Rosetta silent file (secondary structure, phi, psi, omega in degrees, C-alpha in Angstrom):
SEQUENCE: MINSHSQPGRNRLAKEKSPYLLQHADNPVDWYPWGEEAFAKARAEDKPVLVSIGYSSCHWCHVMEHESFEDPNIAGLMNERFVCIKVDREERPDVDEIYMSSVQLMGIAGGWPLNVFVTPEGRPFFGGTYFPPEDRYGRPGWPEILEAVSSYWQEQRASADGQATRLATALTSWLTSCRPVELLFTGMPRHSRDIATPSYSGSTTSGPMSWAAVGRTNRTSTIWKLET
SCORE:     score description
SCORE:     0.000 S_00000001
   1 L     0.000  135.573  179.286   12.617   15.869    4.164 S_00000001
   2 L   -73.059  141.128 -179.618   15.268   13.142    4.187 S_00000001
   3 L   -55.783  125.393 -178.572   16.329   11.909    7.611 S_00000001
   4 L   -66.909  -15.272  179.937   19.390   13.895    8.709 S_00000001
   5 L   -85.996   -9.224  177.943   20.794   10.744   10.292 S_00000001
   6 L   -80.508  165.000  176.295   20.979    9.005    6.905 S_00000001
   7 L   -65.725  147.495 -179.035   24.011    9.219    4.646 S_00000001
   8 L   -54.372  131.551  178.716   24.008   12.326    2.425 S_00000001
   9 L    80.904    0.292 -179.619   21.864   11.788   -0.654 S_00000001
  10 L  -121.454  157.718  179.712   20.349    8.610    0.731 S_00000001
  11 L   -94.935 -171.847 -174.821   17.104    7.989    2.586 S_00000001
  12 H   -61.829  -21.891 -177.256   16.414    6.200    5.860 S_00000001
  13 H   -70.299  -11.266  179.616   16.726    2.771    4.270 S_00000001
  14 H   -61.567  -21.659 -179.030   20.504    3.245    4.081 S_00000001
  15 H   -95.006    0.376 -178.273   20.708    1.996    7.678 S_00000001
  16 L   -83.033  165.170 -179.357   18.695   -1.169    7.057 S_00000001
  17 L  -101.961  -21.672 -178.112   20.140   -4.672    6.653 S_00000001
  18 L   -65.491  129.164  176.799   17.672   -6.072    4.131 S_00000001
  19 H   -58.384  -36.796 -179.863   19.145   -6.259    0.601 S_00000001
  20 H   -66.326  -44.946  178.998   15.763   -5.276   -0.820 S_00000001
  21 H   -65.382  -38.787  179.335   15.463   -2.188    1.363 S_00000001
  22 H   -64.234  -28.625  176.949   19.046   -1.199    0.609 S_00000001
  23 H   -63.245  -23.387 -178.157   18.205   -1.326   -3.098 S_00000001
  24 L  -101.718    6.380 -174.739   15.819    1.570   -2.443 S_00000001
  25 L   -68.994  -21.011 -179.944   18.181    3.602   -0.260 S_00000001
  26 L   -99.499    2.715  177.077   19.127    5.905   -3.135 S_00000001
  27 L   -64.752  146.595  172.394   15.552    6.587   -4.258 S_00000001
  28 L   -72.535   -8.033  173.159   14.403   10.212   -3.993 S_00000001
  29 L   -67.483  135.879  179.666   11.348    8.814   -2.189 S_00000001
  30 L   -82.962   67.192 -176.939   11.594    9.578    1.531 S_00000001
  31 L   -66.366  139.369  167.049   11.144    5.927    2.449 S_00000001
  32 E  -107.356  146.986  166.951   10.701    4.858    6.051 S_00000001
  33 E   -74.510  164.227  176.958   11.308    1.292    7.190 S_00000001
  34 L   -59.612  127.190  179.655    8.360   -0.381    8.893 S_00000001
  35 L   168.848  171.291 -175.754    8.095    1.094   12.367 S_00000001
  36 H   -65.232  -29.932 -177.976    6.369    3.496   14.724 S_00000001
  37 H   -55.899  -43.777 -178.409    8.317    6.519   13.462 S_00000001
  38 H   -66.260  -44.591 -177.929    6.456    6.477   10.146 S_00000001
  39 H   -70.180  -33.418  175.806    3.022    6.069   11.685 S_00000001
  40 H   -63.868  -40.704  177.447    3.716    8.773   14.269 S_00000001
  41 H   -63.468  -41.842  179.770    4.609   11.157   11.424 S_00000001
  42 H   -62.965  -41.134  178.526    1.397   10.218    9.602 S_00000001
  43 H   -66.602  -42.823 -177.466   -0.684   10.929   12.701 S_00000001
  44 H   -65.432  -35.726 -177.148    1.073   14.215   13.355 S_00000001
  45 H  -100.574   -0.053 -179.946    0.610   15.408    9.758 S_00000001
  46 L    53.891   48.706  179.082   -2.765   13.708    9.213 S_00000001
  47 L  -112.940  150.047  170.386   -1.509   11.967    6.083 S_00000001
  48 L   -72.970  160.669 -178.509   -2.337    8.551    4.664 S_00000001
  49 E  -110.241  135.409  170.267    0.474    6.007    4.584 S_00000001
  50 E   -99.818  119.639  174.765    1.710    4.168    1.522 S_00000001
  51 E  -106.738  113.109 -178.071    3.021    0.719    2.408 S_00000001
  52 E  -110.766  120.263 -171.841    4.971   -0.687   -0.541 S_00000001
  53 E  -118.436  136.799  176.918    6.000   -4.330   -0.212 S_00000001
  54 E  -160.821 -162.860  177.633    8.333   -6.388   -2.366 S_00000001
  55 L  -154.883  162.714 -165.697   11.420   -8.570   -2.341 S_00000001
  56 L   -65.494  -28.945 -178.307   14.855   -8.469   -3.918 S_00000001
  57 L   -98.177   12.100 -178.194   14.284  -10.956   -6.770 S_00000001
  58 L   -80.615  116.151 -177.631   10.888   -9.533   -7.796 S_00000001
  59 H   -61.275  -51.431 -175.179   11.036   -8.408  -11.454 S_00000001
  60 H   -70.646  -22.407  173.206    8.061   -6.022  -11.375 S_00000001
  61 H   -63.491  -43.051 -179.984    9.292   -4.539   -8.091 S_00000001
  62 H   -69.927  -36.066  178.402   12.444   -3.445   -9.899 S_00000001
  63 H   -62.241  -47.509 -177.863   10.443   -2.215  -12.885 S_00000001
  64 H   -67.886  -34.262  176.304    8.239   -0.001  -10.728 S_00000001
  65 H   -60.846  -49.722 -177.145   11.252    1.288   -8.817 S_00000001
  66 H   -64.392  -41.457 -175.537   13.011    2.302  -12.021 S_00000001
  67 H   -75.388  -38.163 -171.078    9.909    3.790  -13.636 S_00000001
  68 H  -119.741  -48.191 -173.157    8.409    5.599  -10.657 S_00000001
  69 H   -73.510  -19.942  176.537   10.399    5.495   -7.423 S_00000001
  70 L   -92.665   -5.521 -178.809   13.560    6.784   -9.117 S_00000001
  71 L   -83.365  120.086 -176.195   11.659    9.593  -10.847 S_00000001
  72 H   -60.169  -36.677 -178.884   12.172   12.887   -8.926 S_00000001
  73 H   -70.378  -43.656  178.373    8.771   14.300   -9.896 S_00000001
  74 H   -67.363  -41.482  178.109    6.837   11.191   -8.910 S_00000001
  75 H   -61.053  -39.537  178.576    8.905   10.859   -5.733 S_00000001
  76 H   -61.484  -39.235  177.851    8.125   14.485   -4.897 S_00000001
  77 H   -66.211  -42.036  177.789    4.407   13.776   -5.185 S_00000001
  78 H   -61.764  -44.477 -178.049    4.743   10.714   -2.963 S_00000001
  79 H   -67.478  -34.573 -177.707    6.711   12.661   -0.341 S_00000001
  80 H   -73.752  -39.899 -170.723    4.280   15.566   -0.365 S_00000001
  81 H   -98.811  -19.251 -172.649    1.043   13.620   -0.079 S_00000001
  82 L  -137.781  161.200  163.353    1.974   10.467    1.850 S_00000001
  83 E   -97.181  123.460 -169.772    4.219    8.944    4.458 S_00000001
  84 E  -107.422  125.378  179.421    5.952    6.182    2.507 S_00000001
  85 E  -116.314  133.283  174.648    7.031    2.866    4.019 S_00000001
  86 E  -109.983  131.232 -176.052    9.038    0.224    2.184 S_00000001
  87 E  -126.215  135.681  171.661    8.776   -3.369    3.447 S_00000001
  88 E   -91.052  115.438 -176.742   10.741   -6.497    2.538 S_00000001
  89 L   -64.266  -23.848  178.811    8.201   -9.328    2.538 S_00000001
  90 L   -78.767  -21.750  177.818   10.963  -11.803    3.362 S_00000001
  91 L   -89.343  -35.908 -179.818   11.894   -9.766    6.434 S_00000001
  92 L  -128.683   70.815  178.899    8.300   -9.074    7.564 S_00000001
  93 H   -63.077  -24.551  179.120    6.076  -11.894    6.233 S_00000001
  94 H   -67.801  -43.558  177.884    3.465  -10.988    8.880 S_00000001
  95 H   -64.595  -44.364  179.752    3.017   -7.489    7.443 S_00000001
  96 H   -60.303  -43.967 -177.260    2.943   -8.890    3.915 S_00000001
  97 H   -63.517  -43.319 -178.234    0.321  -11.501    4.776 S_00000001
  98 H   -65.337  -47.229 -177.091   -2.049   -9.045    6.389 S_00000001
  99 H   -73.624  -32.239  174.421   -1.885   -6.473    3.614 S_00000001
 100 H   -65.325  -41.474  176.847   -2.004   -9.093    0.867 S_00000001
 101 H   -61.651  -38.263  179.586   -5.112  -10.539    2.504 S_00000001
 102 H   -62.248  -45.985 -179.977   -6.589   -7.042    2.622 S_00000001
 103 H   -64.585  -38.976  178.044   -6.069   -6.491   -1.090 S_00000001
 104 H   -65.729  -35.225  175.681   -7.551   -9.894   -1.882 S_00000001
 105 H   -66.871  -20.821  176.080  -10.580   -9.017    0.214 S_00000001
 106 L   -79.698   -2.473 -178.808  -10.966   -5.982   -2.037 S_00000001
 107 L    85.263   17.520 -177.398  -11.441   -8.376   -4.945 S_00000001
 108 L  -108.040  133.556  176.880   -7.995   -7.617   -6.379 S_00000001
 109 L   -64.548  135.414 -178.117   -5.566  -10.324   -7.458 S_00000001
 110 L   -78.488  172.494  178.816   -2.485  -10.234   -5.275 S_00000001
 111 L   158.283  179.417 -179.205    1.111   -9.930   -6.343 S_00000001
 112 L  -128.644  144.141    4.478    4.244   -7.860   -5.927 S_00000001
 113 L   -68.099  145.170  176.277    5.033   -5.092   -5.714 S_00000001
 114 E  -104.003  120.530 -179.173    2.131   -4.705   -3.334 S_00000001
 115 E  -118.693  113.660 -174.310    1.149   -1.074   -2.789 S_00000001
 116 E  -123.255  131.956  176.699   -1.404   -0.453   -0.053 S_00000001
 117 E   -97.713  126.732 -173.373   -2.753    2.867    1.187 S_00000001
 118 E  -131.697  161.390  176.795   -3.546    2.811    4.896 S_00000001
 119 L   -74.140  168.051  176.556   -4.703    5.153    7.630 S_00000001
 120 L   -61.923  -11.892  175.280   -2.234    6.501   10.222 S_00000001
 121 L   -92.720   -2.422  177.113   -3.473    3.626   12.409 S_00000001
 122 L    94.303    6.992 -176.859   -2.386    1.099    9.780 S_00000001
 123 L   -90.851  122.649 -176.337   -5.837    0.134    8.473 S_00000001
 124 E   -71.064  145.206  174.350   -5.930   -0.334    4.692 S_00000001
 125 E  -131.729  -10.093  174.396   -8.533    1.421    2.553 S_00000001
 126 E  -163.611  149.366  179.055   -7.167    0.930   -0.975 S_00000001
 127 E  -164.979  172.797  178.265   -4.436   -1.062   -2.663 S_00000001
 128 E  -170.833 -165.861 -178.807   -3.060   -2.675   -5.776 S_00000001
 129 L  -115.423 -115.052 -179.993    0.071   -4.128   -7.249 S_00000001
 130 L   -78.360  135.940  170.790    2.151   -2.744  -10.127 S_00000001
 131 L  -126.740  135.277  177.513    1.209    0.614  -11.631 S_00000001
 132 L   -75.286  167.892 -178.571    3.013    2.083  -14.655 S_00000001
 133 L   -74.750  -16.551  173.751    4.329    5.666  -14.631 S_00000001
 134 L  -146.111  170.532 -179.289    1.625    6.706  -17.097 S_00000001
 135 L   -52.897  125.053 -176.488   -1.588    5.181  -18.455 S_00000001
 136 E  -166.201  150.237  178.349   -0.599    1.834  -19.929 S_00000001
 137 L    58.277   26.210 -177.776   -1.880   -1.734  -20.173 S_00000001
 138 L    75.734   14.296  179.698   -5.383   -0.463  -19.443 S_00000001
 139 E  -119.252  150.175  175.841   -4.242    0.873  -16.063 S_00000001
 140 L   -74.089  157.562  177.645   -3.877    4.449  -14.889 S_00000001
 141 L   -70.814  156.277  179.862   -0.408    5.800  -14.215 S_00000001
 142 H   -56.955  -41.997  177.280    1.009    5.809  -10.704 S_00000001
 143 H   -59.989  -36.606  178.805    0.868    9.634  -10.436 S_00000001
 144 H   -65.409  -40.256  176.872   -2.841    9.512  -11.262 S_00000001
 145 H   -62.318  -45.058 -179.600   -3.387    6.934   -8.529 S_00000001
 146 H   -60.162  -45.507  178.998   -1.458    9.080   -6.049 S_00000001
 147 H   -62.280  -44.065 -176.800   -3.513   12.167   -6.912 S_00000001
 148 H   -66.488  -43.899 -179.938   -6.783   10.264   -6.727 S_00000001
 149 H   -65.944  -41.865  178.785   -6.036    8.600   -3.385 S_00000001
 150 H   -61.130  -44.657  178.718   -4.820   11.888   -1.909 S_00000001
 151 H   -64.604  -40.565  178.219   -7.984   13.685   -3.038 S_00000001
 152 H   -60.092  -44.260 -179.642  -10.136   10.860   -1.717 S_00000001
 153 H   -63.667  -42.387 -175.947   -8.406   11.095    1.670 S_00000001
 154 H   -77.888  -36.438 -171.494   -8.767   14.869    1.873 S_00000001
 155 H  -102.682  -18.901 -178.914  -12.241   15.276    0.432 S_00000001
 156 L  -132.343   50.166 -175.315  -14.014   12.050    1.417 S_00000001
 157 H   -59.024  -41.077 -178.966  -12.441   11.243    4.760 S_00000001
 158 H   -60.975  -39.559  178.135  -15.587    9.746    6.238 S_00000001
 159 H   -66.650  -43.580  179.406  -15.816    7.331    3.311 S_00000001
 160 H   -63.500  -44.220  179.518  -12.135    6.391    3.575 S_00000001
 161 H   -65.653  -41.158  179.093  -12.366    5.848    7.339 S_00000001
 162 H   -64.541  -40.686  178.456  -15.573    3.861    6.969 S_00000001
 163 H   -62.918  -43.775  179.700  -14.050    1.701    4.276 S_00000001
 164 H   -62.918  -39.910  179.748  -10.983    1.046    6.433 S_00000001
 165 H   -66.717  -43.546 -179.716  -13.177    0.092    9.398 S_00000001
 166 H   -66.059  -39.542  178.285  -15.334   -2.283    7.355 S_00000001
 167 H   -66.917  -38.664  177.945  -12.300   -3.909    5.800 S_00000001
 168 H   -61.845  -41.543  178.915  -10.677   -4.274    9.229 S_00000001
 169 H   -63.247  -45.493  179.387  -13.790   -6.004   10.536 S_00000001
 170 H   -64.437  -41.890 -178.940  -13.899   -8.381    7.577 S_00000001
 171 H   -65.841  -42.059  178.639  -10.183   -9.080    7.790 S_00000001
 172 H   -61.430  -44.076  179.010  -10.318   -9.786   11.513 S_00000001
 173 H   -62.464  -43.680 -179.272  -13.201  -12.210   11.006 S_00000001
 174 H   -62.426  -46.599 -175.086  -11.405  -13.908    8.152 S_00000001
 175 H   -74.032  -27.364 -175.543   -8.114  -14.304    9.986 S_00000001
 176 H   -96.026  -24.988 -174.713   -9.579  -15.430   13.295 S_00000001
 177 H  -106.206  -13.788 -176.896  -12.424  -17.717   12.217 S_00000001
 178 L    60.182   24.789  178.675  -10.992  -19.354    9.088 S_00000001
 179 L  -110.439  148.614  176.188  -14.413  -18.832    7.499 S_00000001
 180 L   -59.524  145.154  179.994  -15.142  -17.157    4.147 S_00000001
 181 L  -124.340  134.941  173.056  -16.118  -13.529    4.528 S_00000001
 182 E  -120.545  133.994 -177.226  -18.273  -11.481    2.198 S_00000001
 183 L  -145.382  131.528  177.772  -18.417   -7.736    2.588 S_00000001
 184 L  -103.303  121.932  174.994  -19.964   -5.042    0.417 S_00000001
 185 L   -96.652   95.352 -173.553  -18.275   -1.658    0.462 S_00000001
 186 L   -66.250  -24.673 -177.945  -21.099    0.541   -0.720 S_00000001
 187 L  -100.152   13.275 -176.283  -18.923    3.652   -0.802 S_00000001
 188 L   -68.069  127.830  175.792  -15.983    2.127   -2.653 S_00000001
 189 L   -57.423  146.601 -173.038  -14.688    4.319   -5.491 S_00000001
 190 L  -115.834    1.516 -176.982  -15.218    2.659   -8.863 S_00000001
 191 L  -146.965  157.174 -176.780  -12.812    4.408  -11.234 S_00000001
 192 L   -59.130  -32.019  179.381   -9.214    5.565  -11.240 S_00000001
 193 L   -73.838  -16.293  173.472  -10.336    9.183  -11.134 S_00000001
 194 L  -103.401  -23.008  162.572  -12.247    8.280   -7.975 S_00000001
 195 L   170.795  -79.489  178.893   -9.425    5.876   -7.180 S_00000001
 196 L  -174.757  166.079  171.881   -9.491    2.681   -9.274 S_00000001
 197 L  -107.944  165.822 -176.106  -11.239   -0.535  -10.211 S_00000001
 198 H   -54.771  -36.424 -176.270   -9.740   -3.986   -9.621 S_00000001
 199 H   -67.117  -17.102  178.130   -8.481   -4.301  -13.188 S_00000001
 200 H   -82.482   -9.000 -167.719   -6.280   -1.246  -12.673 S_00000001
 201 H  -117.174   33.212  176.920   -4.463   -2.821   -9.761 S_00000001
 202 L    90.554    3.514 -178.161   -2.787   -5.887  -11.136 S_00000001
 203 L   -81.819  149.572  175.161   -5.929   -7.990  -11.203 S_00000001
 204 L   -91.269    3.897 -179.362   -6.679  -10.381  -14.032 S_00000001
 205 L  -113.858  166.618  176.693  -10.371   -9.695  -13.582 S_00000001
 206 L  -145.406  177.594  178.727  -12.540   -6.739  -14.377 S_00000001
 207 L    99.272 -165.647 -175.714  -16.067   -5.584  -13.802 S_00000001
 208 L   -60.553  154.782  177.618  -17.965   -4.876  -10.574 S_00000001
 209 L   -61.091  137.644  174.213  -16.287   -5.290   -7.232 S_00000001
 210 L  -122.730  109.589 -172.806  -16.513   -8.785   -5.788 S_00000001
 211 L   -99.882   60.195  177.189  -15.879   -8.712   -2.054 S_00000001
 212 E  -113.203  137.832  177.237  -15.448  -12.401   -1.315 S_00000001
 213 L   -62.220  137.937 -176.748  -12.538  -13.800    0.630 S_00000001
 214 L  -109.420    9.914  178.787  -10.330  -15.805   -1.690 S_00000001
 215 L  -165.882  175.721 -179.558   -8.390  -17.756    0.902 S_00000001
 216 L  -136.455  151.745  177.776   -8.236  -18.850    4.498 S_00000001
 217 L  -152.310  155.715  178.226   -5.628  -18.676    7.226 S_00000001
 218 L  -101.770   11.999  177.169   -5.472  -19.453   10.931 S_00000001
 219 L   -67.443  145.271 -178.803   -3.408  -16.382   11.777 S_00000001
 220 L  -112.002   -5.440 -179.916   -4.952  -14.248   14.515 S_00000001
 221 L   -75.030  152.548  173.376   -2.862  -11.079   14.214 S_00000001
 222 L  -125.952  158.084 -167.895   -4.323   -7.971   12.649 S_00000001
 223 H   -61.589  -34.511 -177.128   -2.377   -5.160   11.070 S_00000001
 224 H   -80.112    2.196  174.887   -3.058   -2.574   13.744 S_00000001
 225 H  -114.980    0.405  179.475   -1.638   -5.003   16.325 S_00000001
 226 L   -66.254  146.048  178.695    1.501   -5.919   14.410 S_00000001
 227 L   -70.526  138.666  177.611    4.756   -5.076   16.138 S_00000001
 228 L  -109.696    0.000    0.000    6.500   -2.004   14.763 S_00000001
């Protein structure tokens, strides 16, 4: 349901100041800005959260918006199965850095738009970049990803929670120690019908998962401690 405090026909982003967020204010997606309200809703409804990150001059961000976020049927699926948050990476570089690092730790090449599925506590368990509205470029369509992630969350919760915990541990070690981290997710889904492989998520690589950190940073914040 669209926030009753928003302008008629517009979502919650209509009250934001970011040009990028305002570009999405007319989407049929029930976008939330980054904040506690979205995570509280996710906890109350026991839903996973989609955190979608981009910026106003990002070409593929606009492509995915037009193809998927403006589509009423796809938006309906997003609203039904997830709590959806839209983030401007230029407004919240801390959120962007943490989730981009998470996706890179999954062995997926980073980029924008960055779409990360996280627990109601903010811990990522799957992510990728651009997805087309239907199977294309050797990638599954965005609706297929949404269905697969939703089913994974509902039917394999222990695996999703375990994956999120292991990734959080690896990410914390990486961000606090500035040392390379290697982590094997033994329960990681390997196909789009189980969720996806790295090549489906904007990566230029394919094949088995490679869980090696691809960068280093001296930041000490972790996503579940970020200010909302």
